[in-house]
C-alpha positions in Angstrom: 3.6 -15.7 -21.8 5.1 -18.7 -23.5 4.7 -22.2 -21.9 8.4 -22.9 -22.1 9.2 -19.8 -20.2 6.6 -20.5 -17.5 7.8 -24.1 -17.2 11.4 -22.9 -16.7 10.3 -20.3 -14.1 8.4 -22.9 -12.1 11.3 -25.3 -12.2 13.6 -22.5 -11.0 11.3 -21.9 -8.0 11.4 -25.6 -7.1 15.1 -25.9 -7.5 15.8 -22.8 -5.5 13.8 -24.2 -2.5 14.3 -27.9 -2.9 13.1 -28.7 0.7 9.9 -26.7 0.4 6.5 -28.0 -0.7 4.5 -25.7 -2.9 0.8 -25.5 -3.6 -0.3 -24.2 -7.0 -1.5 -21.0 -5.3 1.9 -20.5 -3.6 3.7 -20.8 -6.9 1.3 -18.4 -8.5 2.1 -15.9 -5.7 5.9 -16.3 -6.1 5.7 -15.8 -9.8 3.1 -13.0 -9.5 0.8 -14.7 -12.0 -2.9 -14.3 -11.1 -6.2 -15.0 -12.7 -7.9 -18.3 -13.8 -6.0 -18.6 -17.1 -2.6 -18.3 -15.3 -3.7 -20.8 -12.7 -4.6 -23.3 -15.5 -1.3 -22.9 -17.2 0.6 -23.4 -13.9 -1.3 -26.6 -13.3 -0.5 -27.8 -16.8 3.2 -27.0 -16.5 3.4 -28.6 -13.1 1.9 -31.8 -14.5 4.5 -31.7 -17.3 7.3 -31.3 -14.7 5.9 -34.3 -12.8 5.8 -36.4 -16.1 9.4 -35.4 -16.8 10.4 -36.6 -13.3 11.6 -33.1 -12.3 8.8 -32.5 -9.7 7.1 -35.0 -7.3 3.7 -34.7 -5.7 3.7 -34.9 -1.9 1.2 -36.7 0.3 -0.6 -33.4 0.9 -1.0 -32.9 -2.9 1.7 -30.2 -3.1 4.7 -30.1 -5.4 8.4 -30.4 -4.6 11.6 -30.8 -6.4 12.5 -34.4 -7.1 15.5 -35.1 -4.9 17.1 -37.1 -7.7 16.9 -34.1 -10.0 18.1 -31.3 -7.7 21.5 -30.9 -9.2 21.9 -29.5 -12.7 24.8 -30.3 -15.0 26.2 -27.9 -17.5 29.3 -26.3 -19.1 31.0 -23.5 -17.1 31.9 -20.3 -19.1 34.4 -18.2 -17.2 34.8 -14.5 -17.2 38.2 -12.9 -16.4 36.6 -10.8 -13.7 36.0 -14.0 -11.7 32.3 -14.7 -12.2 30.9 -17.1 -14.9 27.8 -18.7 -16.4 26.6 -22.3 -16.6 24.8 -23.4 -19.8 22.6 -26.1 -18.4 19.5 -26.1 -20.6 18.8 -25.7 -24.3 15.9 -23.3 -23.6 16.5 -21.6 -20.2 19.0 -18.7 -20.0 22.4 -19.5 -18.6 22.8 -19.4 -14.8 25.0 -16.6 -13.4 27.7 -17.9 -11.0 29.1 -15.3 -8.6 33.0 -15.3 -8.0 32.5 -17.0 -4.6 30.4 -19.7 -6.0 32.5 -21.0 -8.9 34.6 -23.5 -7.0 37.5 -22.1 -9.1 36.1 -23.9 -12.2 38.0 -23.3 -15.4 36.4 -22.2 -18.7 34.8 -25.3 -20.4 34.7 -27.5 -17.3 31.6 -29.7 -16.8 30.0 -28.8 -13.5 27.1 -29.7 -11.3 25.3 -26.7 -9.7 22.3 -25.8 -7.8 20.0 -22.7 -8.2 20.4 -20.2 -5.3 18.2 -17.5 -6.8 15.6 -18.0 -9.4 15.2 -15.8 -12.5 13.0 -12.8 -12.0 9.6 -13.4 -13.6 9.3 -11.7 -17.0 13.1 -11.1 -17.2 15.3 -12.5 -19.9 18.1 -12.9 -17.3 18.8 -16.4 -16.0 18.9 -17.6 -12.4 21.8 -17.4 -10.1 23.6 -20.7 -9.4 26.3 -22.2 -7.2 28.8 -24.8 -8.5 28.7 -27.8 -6.2 31.2 -30.1 -8.0 33.4 -30.2 -11.1 32.7 -33.5 -12.8 34.9 -33.2 -15.9 37.9 -31.0 -16.6 38.2 -29.3 -20.0 41.9 -28.8 -19.6 44.1 -31.8 -18.7 47.3 -30.6 -20.3 48.7 -27.2 -21.2 51.3 -26.0 -23.6 53.6 -23.0 -23.6 57.2 -21.7 -23.3 59.1 -22.8 -20.2 61.2 -20.5 -18.0 62.7 -20.5 -14.6 60.4 -19.3 -11.8 60.8 -16.8 -9.0 58.8 -19.1 -6.9 61.5 -21.2 -5.2 59.0 -24.0 -4.4 58.9 -25.0 -8.0 61.3 -26.0 -10.8 60.0 -23.5 -13.3 56.8 -22.2 -14.9 55.0 -22.3 -18.2 53.5 -19.2 -19.8 50.1 -20.2 -20.9 49.2 -19.2 -24.5 45.5 -20.3 -24.4 43.6 -17.1 -24.1 40.8 -18.7 -21.9 43.3 -19.6 -19.1 46.1 -17.1 -19.7 45.3 -15.2 -16.5 46.6 -18.2 -14.4 50.2 -18.9 -13.6 51.4 -22.4 -14.2 54.2 -23.9 -12.2 56.3 -27.0 -13.0 57.4 -29.2 -10.2 60.7 -31.1 -10.2 59.2 -34.5 -10.9 59.8 -36.0 -14.4 61.1 -34.0 -17.4 63.5 -31.1 -16.7 63.0 -28.6 -19.6 65.5 -25.9 -20.5 64.3 -22.2 -20.5 63.2 -21.3 -24.0 61.8 -24.7 -24.9 58.1 -25.0 -25.6 56.6 -27.9 -23.6 53.4 -29.7 -22.7 52.6 -30.4 -19.1 50.0 -32.5 -17.4 47.9 -30.7 -14.8 48.2 -32.1 -11.3 46.7 -29.3 -9.2 43.9 -27.0 -10.4 43.1 -23.6 -9.0 41.6 -24.0 -5.5 40.9 -22.1 -2.3 44.6 -22.4 -1.3 46.0 -21.1 -4.6 43.1 -19.6 -6.7 45.5 -17.9 -9.2 47.8 -20.7 -10.3 48.0 -24.4 -11.3 50.7 -27.0 -11.0 51.8 -29.7 -13.3 54.5 -32.1 -14.6 56.4 -31.4 -17.8 56.0 -34.4 -20.1 57.2 -33.3 -23.6 59.4 -30.8 -25.4 57.8 -29.8 -28.7 60.4 -27.2 -29.9 62.0 -23.9 -29.1 60.3 -20.5 -28.9 62.1 -19.3 -32.0 61.6 -22.3 -34.1 59.6 -21.5 -37.3 56.0 -22.7 -37.0 56.2 -23.3 -33.2 53.3 -20.8 -32.8 50.9 -23.0 -34.8 52.2 -26.1 -33.1 51.3 -24.7 -29.7 47.7 -24.2 -31.0 47.7 -27.8 -32.2 48.8 -29.2 -28.8 46.5 -26.8 -26.9 43.5 -28.3 -28.7 44.7 -31.9 -28.1 45.0 -32.6 -31.8 47.3 -35.5 -32.5 50.3 -34.0 -34.3 52.4 -37.1 -35.1 51.5 -40.6 -36.1 52.7 -43.4 -33.9 55.5 -45.5 -35.4 53.3 -48.7 -35.5 50.7 -46.8 -37.5 53.3 -45.6 -40.0 54.6 -49.2 -40.3 51.1 -50.4 -41.0 50.7 -47.8 -43.7 54.1 -48.7 -45.2 53.0 -52.4 -45.5 50.1 -51.4 -47.9 51.1 -51.8 -51.6 51.5 -48.5 -53.4 49.6 -49.8 -56.5 46.4 -51.7 -57.2 47.0 -55.5 -57.2 45.2 -58.0 -59.5 43.4 -59.5 -56.6 41.9 -56.1 -55.7 40.3 -55.6 -59.1 37.9 -58.5 -58.5 34.3 -57.6 -58.1 34.7 -54.0 -59.3 33.3 -52.4 -62.3 36.0 -51.2 -64.7 35.4 -47.5 -65.6 38.9 -46.7 -66.8 37.5 -45.9 -70.3 35.5 -43.0 -68.9 36.8 -39.4 -69.0 37.3 -39.0 -65.3 39.1 -35.9 -63.9 39.9 -34.5 -60.5 39.3 -30.7 -60.0 41.0 -29.2 -56.9 43.1 -26.3 -55.7 46.7 -26.0 -56.9 48.2 -27.1 -53.6 46.0 -30.1 -53.0 47.7 -33.4 -52.7 45.0 -35.6 -51.3 42.7 -36.0 -54.3 39.7 -38.0 -53.1 37.0 -37.1 -55.7 36.9 -37.5 -59.5 33.9 -36.5 -61.7 32.6 -37.1 -65.2 29.4 -36.0 -67.0 27.8 -36.4 -70.4 24.5 -35.7 -72.1 22.2 -38.8 -72.5 20.1 -39.4 -75.7 16.8 -38.6 -73.7 18.1 -35.1 -72.9 19.0 -36.0 -69.3 22.6 -35.9 -67.9 24.8 -38.6 -66.6 26.8 -37.5 -63.5 29.5 -39.7 -62.1 31.0 -38.9 -58.7 33.8 -41.3 -58.0 35.4 -41.3 -54.5 38.7 -42.8 -53.3 37.8 -46.2 -51.6 39.7 -45.4 -48.4 37.7 -48.1 -46.4 39.3 -50.8 -48.6 42.7 -49.9 -47.1 41.7 -48.7 -43.7 40.3 -51.9 -42.2 37.9 -51.7 -39.3 39.6 -52.1 -35.9 43.1 -51.9 -37.4 45.9 -49.6 -36.2 45.3 -47.1 -39.0 41.5 -47.1 -38.4 41.9 -46.5 -34.7 44.3 -43.6 -35.3 42.0 -42.1 -38.0 39.1 -42.2 -35.5 41.3 -40.6 -32.8 41.8 -37.7 -35.2 38.4 -37.6 -36.8 39.3 -35.2 -39.5 42.3 -33.6 -41.3 43.1 -30.1 -39.9 44.1 -27.3 -42.3 46.3 -24.7 -40.6 47.6 -21.8 -42.7 50.8 -23.4 -44.1 50.3 -27.1 -43.1 47.9 -29.9 -43.0 47.6 -32.4 -40.1 46.2 -35.3 -42.0 43.8 -37.9 -40.7 45.7 -40.7 -42.6 49.4 -41.2 -43.0 50.7 -39.5 -46.1 51.6 -42.7 -47.7 47.8 -43.3 -48.0 46.4 -39.7 -48.2 48.9 -38.6 -50.9 49.6 -42.0 -52.3 47.4 -45.1 -53.0 44.2 -43.4 -51.8 44.8 -40.2 -53.8 43.2 -40.3 -57.3 46.4 -39.1 -59.0 46.5 -38.5 -62.7 47.1 -41.7 -64.8 47.2 -44.0 -61.8 44.9 -47.0 -61.4 42.8 -46.5 -58.3 40.0 -48.2 -56.3 37.0 -46.1 -55.8 33.3 -46.0 -54.7 31.1 -44.7 -57.4 27.8 -42.8 -57.2 26.4 -42.6 -60.8 23.3 -40.5 -61.3 20.9 -39.7 -64.1 19.6 -36.2 -63.7 16.8 -34.7 -65.6 16.4 -31.1 -66.9 14.8 -30.0 -63.6 17.8 -31.2 -61.5 16.1 -34.3 -60.1 18.0 -37.6 -59.7 15.8 -40.0 -61.6 18.1 -43.0 -61.5 21.3 -43.9 -59.6 23.8 -46.7 -58.8 26.2 -46.9 -55.9 29.0 -49.5 -56.5 32.7 -50.2 -56.1 34.8 -49.6 -59.2 38.2 -49.3 -60.8 39.2 -46.0 -62.3 42.0 -43.9 -63.8 42.1 -40.1 -63.8 42.5 -38.6 -67.2 43.7 -35.2 -65.9 44.7 -33.5 -62.6 42.6 -30.3 -63.2 42.7 -27.2 -61.0 39.9 -24.8 -60.3 42.0 -22.1 -62.0 42.3 -24.0 -65.2 38.6 -25.0 -65.4 37.6 -21.4 -64.6 39.8 -20.2 -67.5 37.9 -22.6 -69.7 34.4 -21.9 -68.5 34.5 -18.3 -67.5 37.2 -16.5 -69.4 37.4 -19.0 -72.4 41.2 -18.7 -72.4 42.3 -20.1 -75.7 45.6 -21.4 -74.5 44.0 -23.4 -71.7 41.3 -24.6 -73.9 43.8 -25.9 -76.4 45.8 -27.7 -73.7 42.7 -29.6 -72.6 41.0 -29.7 -76.0 39.6 -33.2 -75.6 38.0 -32.4 -72.2 36.5 -29.0 -73.0 33.1 -30.3 -74.2 32.7 -32.3 -71.0 33.6 -29.2 -68.9 30.9 -27.3 -70.8 28.4 -30.0 -70.1 29.4 -29.9 -66.5 28.8 -26.2 -66.4 25.3 -26.7 -67.8 24.5 -29.4 -65.3 25.7 -27.3 -62.4 23.4 -24.4 -63.3 20.5 -26.9 -63.4 21.4 -28.3 -60.0 21.9 -24.9 -58.4 18.6 -23.7 -59.8 16.9 -26.7 -58.3 18.5 -26.3 -54.9 17.6 -22.6 -54.9 14.0 -23.3 -55.8 13.6 -25.7 -52.9 15.0 -23.0 -50.5 18.7 -23.9 -49.9 20.3 -21.0 -48.0 23.4 -19.7 -49.8 26.0 -18.0 -47.5 28.7 -16.8 -49.8 31.1 -15.6 -47.2 34.6 -14.5 -48.1 37.4 -16.8 -47.0 40.9 -15.7 -46.5 44.1 -17.3 -47.7 47.0 -16.2 -45.5 50.3 -16.2 -47.4 53.4 -16.8 -45.3 57.2 -16.8 -46.0 59.6 -19.7 -45.3 59.7 -18.8 -41.6 55.9 -18.8 -41.3 55.5 -15.1 -41.1 52.4 -13.7 -42.9 53.2 -11.5 -45.8 49.8 -11.2 -47.5 46.2 -12.0 -47.0 44.2 -12.8 -50.2 40.5 -13.5 -50.6 39.6 -16.9 -52.1 37.3 -16.2 -54.9 34.9 -19.0 -55.6 34.5 -19.3 -59.3 32.3 -21.5 -61.5 34.6 -24.5 -61.1 34.4 -24.4 -57.3 30.6 -24.0 -57.3 30.3 -26.7 -59.9 32.2 -29.3 -57.8 30.2 -28.3 -54.8 27.0 -29.0 -56.7 28.2 -32.4 -57.8 29.3 -33.4 -54.3 26.1 -32.2 -52.8 24.1 -34.3 -55.3 26.1 -37.4 -54.5 25.8 -36.9 -50.7 22.0 -36.5 -51.0 21.7 -39.5 -53.3 23.7 -41.8 -51.0 21.8 -40.7 -47.9 18.4 -41.2 -49.5 19.3 -44.6 -50.9 20.3 -46.0 -47.5 17.5 -44.3 -45.6 15.0 -45.9 -47.9 16.8 -49.2 -47.4 16.0 -48.9 -43.6 19.6 -49.8 -42.5 21.7 -48.2 -39.8 23.7 -45.4 -41.4 25.5 -42.1 -40.6 24.0 -38.8 -41.7 25.0 -35.2 -41.8 22.2 -33.3 -40.1 21.3 -29.7 -39.7 18.2 -29.4 -37.6 15.3 -26.9 -37.6 16.4 -23.7 -35.7 14.9 -22.9 -32.3 11.7 -20.8 -32.6 12.9 -18.4 -29.9 16.1 -17.6 -31.8 14.2 -17.1 -35.1 11.6 -14.9 -33.3 14.4 -12.7 -31.9 15.9 -12.5 -35.4 12.6 -11.5 -36.9 12.1 -8.8 -34.2 15.5 -7.4 -35.0 14.8 -7.3 -38.7 11.5 -5.4 -38.0 13.5 -2.8 -36.0 15.5 -2.2 -39.2 12.4 -1.8 -41.3 12.7 -5.3 -42.8 9.3 -6.9 -42.6 9.2 -10.7 -42.5 6.2 -13.0 -42.7 6.4 -16.5 -41.2 5.8 -18.5 -38.1 9.1 -18.9 -36.1 7.8 -22.2 -34.9 7.4 -23.6 -38.4 10.1 -21.7 -40.3 11.2 -22.9 -43.7 14.6 -22.5 -45.5 12.8 -20.7 -48.3 11.6 -18.0 -45.9 15.2 -17.4 -44.7 16.5 -17.5 -48.3 14.0 -14.8 -49.3 15.3 -12.6 -46.4 18.8 -12.8 -47.8 17.6 -12.1 -51.3 15.7 -9.0 -50.0 18.8 -7.5 -48.6 21.3 -8.6 -51.2 23.6 -5.7 -52.2 22.3 -3.5 -49.5 24.4 -2.0 -46.6 22.5 -4.3 -44.1 23.3 -7.5 -46.1 26.3 -8.4 -43.9 24.4 -7.7 -40.7 21.4 -9.8 -41.7 23.6 -12.7 -42.9 25.6 -12.8 -39.6 22.5 -12.6 -37.5 20.8 -15.4 -39.5 23.9 -17.6 -39.3 23.9 -17.1 -35.5 20.2 -18.1 -35.4 20.8 -21.5 -37.0 22.0 -24.7 -35.2 25.3 -26.3 -35.9 25.5 -29.1 -38.4 26.6 -32.4 -36.9 26.7 -36.1 -37.5 23.9 -38.4 -36.4 22.7 -42.0 -36.7 19.2 -40.7 -37.6 18.2 -38.9 -40.8 17.0 -35.5 -39.5 17.4 -33.6 -42.7 19.6 -30.7 -43.5 17.8 -27.4 -43.0 20.3 -25.1 -44.6 20.4 -27.2 -47.8 16.7 -27.7 -47.6 17.5 -31.4 -48.2 15.5 -34.2 -46.5 18.4 -36.6 -46.7 22.1 -35.8 -46.5 25.3 -37.5 -45.5 29.1 -37.1 -46.1 30.3 -39.6 -48.7 32.7 -37.5 -50.8 35.8 -36.9 -48.6 37.0 -40.2 -46.9 40.6 -39.2 -47.0 40.0 -36.3 -44.6 36.8 -37.1 -42.7 36.2 -40.3 -40.7 32.4 -40.3 -41.1 32.9 -40.5 -44.9 35.1 -43.5 -44.3 32.5 -45.1 -42.2 29.8 -44.5 -44.9 32.0 -46.3 -47.4 32.6 -49.1 -45.0 28.8 -49.6 -44.5 28.2 -49.4 -48.3 30.7 -52.3 -48.8 29.2 -54.3 -45.9 25.6 -54.0 -47.2 26.8 -54.7 -50.8 28.7 -57.9 -49.7 26.3 -59.3 -47.2 22.9 -58.0 -48.3 20.3 -56.2 -46.2 18.4 -58.3 -43.7 17.6 -58.4 -39.9 21.0 -60.0 -39.2 23.1 -57.5 -41.2 21.2 -54.6 -39.7 22.6 -55.5 -36.3 26.2 -55.0 -37.4 26.3 -51.2 -36.9 23.1 -50.6 -35.0 24.7 -49.9 -31.6 28.0 -48.2 -32.6 27.0 -45.3 -34.9 25.6 -42.9 -32.3 28.9 -42.9 -30.4 30.9 -42.5 -33.7 28.6 -39.6 -34.8 28.9 -37.8 -31.5 32.7 -38.2 -31.2 33.4 -37.2 -34.8 31.2 -34.1 -34.4 33.2 -33.2 -31.3 36.5 -33.7 -33.2 35.2 -31.6 -36.1 34.5 -28.7 -33.7 38.0 -29.2 -32.3 39.5 -28.8 -35.7 37.4 -25.7 -36.5 38.5 -24.1 -33.3 42.2 -24.7 -34.1 41.7 -23.4 -37.6 40.0 -20.3 -36.2 42.6 -19.6 -33.6 45.5 -20.1 -36.1 43.8 -17.7 -38.6 43.2 -15.1 -35.9 46.9 -15.3 -34.7 48.3 -15.0 -38.2 46.0 -12.1 -39.1 47.1 -10.3 -36.0 50.8 -11.0 -36.8 50.2 -9.6 -40.3 48.5 -6.4 -38.9 51.4 -5.9 -36.5 53.4 -4.9 -39.5 50.8 -2.2 -40.4 50.4 -0.3 -37.1 49.6 3.4 -37.9 48.1 2.7 -41.3 44.5 3.5 -42.3 42.0 1.1 -43.9 38.5 1.1 -45.1 36.3 -1.4 -43.5 32.8 -2.3 -42.4 31.2 -2.5 -39.0 30.8 -6.3 -38.5 29.3 -6.2 -35.1 28.2 -3.7 -32.5 28.5 -4.4 -28.8 28.0 -2.4 -25.6 31.8 -2.2 -25.3 32.6 -1.1 -28.8 32.6 -1.9 -32.5 34.1 -4.8 -34.4 35.4 -3.7 -37.7 36.1 -6.1 -40.6 38.6 -5.1 -43.4 38.2 -6.3 -47.0 40.9 -8.9 -46.3 38.7 -10.4 -43.5 40.9 -9.1 -40.7 38.7 -8.1 -37.7 39.6 -5.6 -35.0 38.0 -3.7 -32.1 37.2 0.0 -31.7 36.8 0.0 -27.9 34.2 2.3 -26.6 36.8 3.9 -24.3 38.5 5.3 -27.4 35.3 6.8 -28.8 35.9 10.1 -27.1 34.0 12.4 -29.4 30.7 11.7 -27.5 29.1 9.6 -24.8 27.9 6.5 -26.7 24.8 4.6 -25.7 24.0 1.1 -26.8 20.5 0.8 -28.3 19.7 -2.9 -28.2 16.6 -2.6 -30.4 18.8 -1.5 -33.4 22.0 -3.1 -32.2 23.7 0.3 -32.5 25.9 2.7 -30.6 24.6 6.2 -30.7 26.2 9.4 -29.5 23.9 11.2 -27.0 25.0 14.7 -28.1 25.8 14.3 -31.8 23.5 11.3 -32.5 26.4 9.8 -34.5 25.3 6.2 -35.1 27.3 3.0 -35.7 25.5 -0.2 -36.8 26.3 -3.4 -38.6 27.1 -3.2 -42.3 28.2 0.4 -42.1 31.3 1.6 -44.1 33.9 3.0 -41.8 37.6 4.2 -42.0 39.9 3.1 -39.2 43.5 3.3 -38.1 45.5 0.4 -36.7 46.7 1.6 -33.2 47.7 -1.6 -31.4 48.2 -5.3 -32.0 48.6 -8.0 -29.4 49.8 -11.0 -31.4 49.8 -13.3 -28.3 46.1 -12.6 -27.8 45.3 -12.3 -31.5 43.9 -8.9 -30.8 43.8 -5.9 -33.2 42.7 -2.4 -32.0 41.4 0.3 -34.3 40.5 4.0 -33.9 37.8 5.6 -36.0 39.2 8.1 -38.5 37.1 11.2 -39.0 34.2 10.4 -36.6 32.5 13.6 -37.8 31.7 11.8 -41.0 29.6 9.2 -39.2 25.9 9.2 -40.1 23.3 10.2 -37.5 20.0 8.7 -36.4 17.0 9.2 -34.0 17.5 5.8 -32.4 18.0 7.1 -28.9 15.0 7.0 -26.5 13.7 10.5 -25.8 14.8 10.5 -22.2 18.4 10.1 -23.3 18.2 13.5 -25.1 17.5 15.2 -21.7 20.4 13.5 -20.0 23.2 14.0 -22.5 24.4 17.4 -21.2 25.2 16.0 -17.8 26.6 12.9 -19.2 28.8 14.8 -21.7 30.0 17.1 -18.9 31.0 14.1 -16.9 32.5 12.5 -20.0 34.7 15.5 -20.6 36.2 15.2 -17.1 37.1 11.6 -17.6 40.4 10.3 -18.8 38.7 7.5 -20.7 36.3 9.5 -22.8 32.6 9.0 -23.2 32.6 5.2 -23.2 34.1 4.9 -19.7 30.8 5.3 -18.1 29.3 2.2 -19.8 29.9 -1.0 -17.9 32.0 -3.5 -19.8 33.9 -6.6 -18.8 37.5 -7.6 -19.7 38.5 -6.5 -23.2 40.1 -9.7 -24.3 37.2 -11.8 -22.8 34.7 -9.8 -24.8 36.8 -10.4 -28.0 36.9 -14.1 -27.3 33.2 -14.4 -26.7 32.5 -12.4 -29.9 34.9 -14.5 -32.0 33.4 -17.7 -30.5 29.9 -16.6 -31.2 30.8 -15.4 -34.7 32.4 -18.7 -35.6 30.1 -21.1 -33.7 27.9 -21.4 -36.9 30.7 -21.3 -39.4 30.1 -22.5 -42.9 32.1 -25.7 -42.2 29.8 -26.5 -39.3 26.8 -25.5 -41.4 27.9 -28.0 -43.9 29.0 -26.2 -47.0 32.7 -25.7 -46.7 34.6 -28.7 -48.3 31.3 -30.2 -49.2 
């Protein structure tokens, strides 16, 4: 019995009966805990609840729920069947909300609730709750195609494209804008689902963003549905136009001139916002000089100005298949702030001396003046370092020795990171190729070569060095943090590994990155590698921004920030702004006050906007992948089981497209979900599907609107078998199979599952909630 579990159970009892007074003995009876040891633990936890202000002691020495703490606040997660769950505590299980108790809350709404039924002692199921008020609405606007409505009380209706609210109708009243059928519009919500109309909303049309057949309108709908600013206001563009497109003489003052150094940018072929340049050379003492020189965006984006406010409102650039929604106007991001070849540019430099073990033994951080010698691509540098292509080496003859030195330094830095325990998730990323109309025609894997990994190593080194420098200076600063994972999640992860025969040593409460790195190393190249990698990623917390240095668990780095991408990330711009401020004004009690009270809000807001961008990117990729697979219905593919759920199998193809084999289509047997092994097992045949397993599937259906791909298993008789089923299942399978054969839905129809698309959405959300970008690796 864990103390956290007992504390939650006691709190649930007090919340369920807020007007009752409880003695310790009464609580022990309710929870069915008996014996002197249990009694002592209950007393300890009650004392803790009193200290936390959750419980109060009555005049009779009994315990009661604090009236000020009776209501719980959390995020409502809706299910298409009408019920939902409220996530209200980091430790306690989510509270189940019955359909009659939701107050018609929408998915993502912030609600207040009260517990109506506590969780059963010893159960991993949460309590049952009742929504008492909706305090903040997730959806304030909607987007979708407009059409005339059969409901004569309204001017028309919008077909909602957001999967989480697509079950509702949305009517437009005759106030304000009068759209034309076929136009895609945004609308403000004026009436939410309620007791009078639980199945529809009402709103006012406020903007036409295009027509349903316009190229790219599908992505634009996703942009608007996530409230991502799509266009720059005119006054912001004018402010950008007023900035000179070249470095002036006045701007050179106070900067170190490094134009004589061999500085190069190394990016993808299509990149236009080049914000980092690098150089490296070997020092006489055997160490390496590494220079990471970053575009000085904060010089042009002045605090509190129009451009700064708009950049903060965006938080980050958003990359969506065939377009970029930049954080800064293109005059800056592709112009004066971009380190274009041969152009004089202002930058912020982090120069490091690194020894043969990969330690930064000296460093300087300072503003400078630079000129890029070459606009290099990852492809070209890989040809030089990996394939030693003579033509490319001849073209960049003067720079080849530097690239070779960079390759040496990268290997040293990587070895050092690996030795300290940095976790390396080398997931495949897809590049979706579209034609001029935005239709996907191919999906290619982005292969990370030595050049990509090298630049990542250099950016990580600079980010760590800057973070450590300002942490040790004891000044307010913004950090990129990735906290220690929850012990309960790691414990569950370890238990699952044990079920698969993977033995792990380590205390879940004091886990180290090195332990998790060793687990990945142990399964590398084996069929279960994908399964273990996905489960581990789900066990970790999300990386975020913070005004405190909490370390970066995944990188095994005690200090980390984002310094290297100020063109596309607002926190990086803030980091540069603070570096300038401390450089110009010194570090003392007075200067420390400048940013002390604003960084927490900036960190919280930009973390939220980063998640918004990740969600939009994920939704866009899923839609385009479904659109691509729609051209391949009836074709067969080899894939891998990426996840196993009670309702079916998720299959990932080599091109990263993922689809569902729903259990209702697995008609060759009655399949039972065995939670211990996360597997679906046939009761009669013992055919077994588990994560990481190769499988051949056929595309049978695609719903582009819902980004859903459906597969069938080809040749199920080739599926491996197991003895995972509990013994009692063997004795039941004959009756179950007979019942299955009489069912139109096959064996899986007897297993309870909720709405198909809702299950897909939950799976996709869980899979991506700890994506590499959140974790902190993607784009450095």
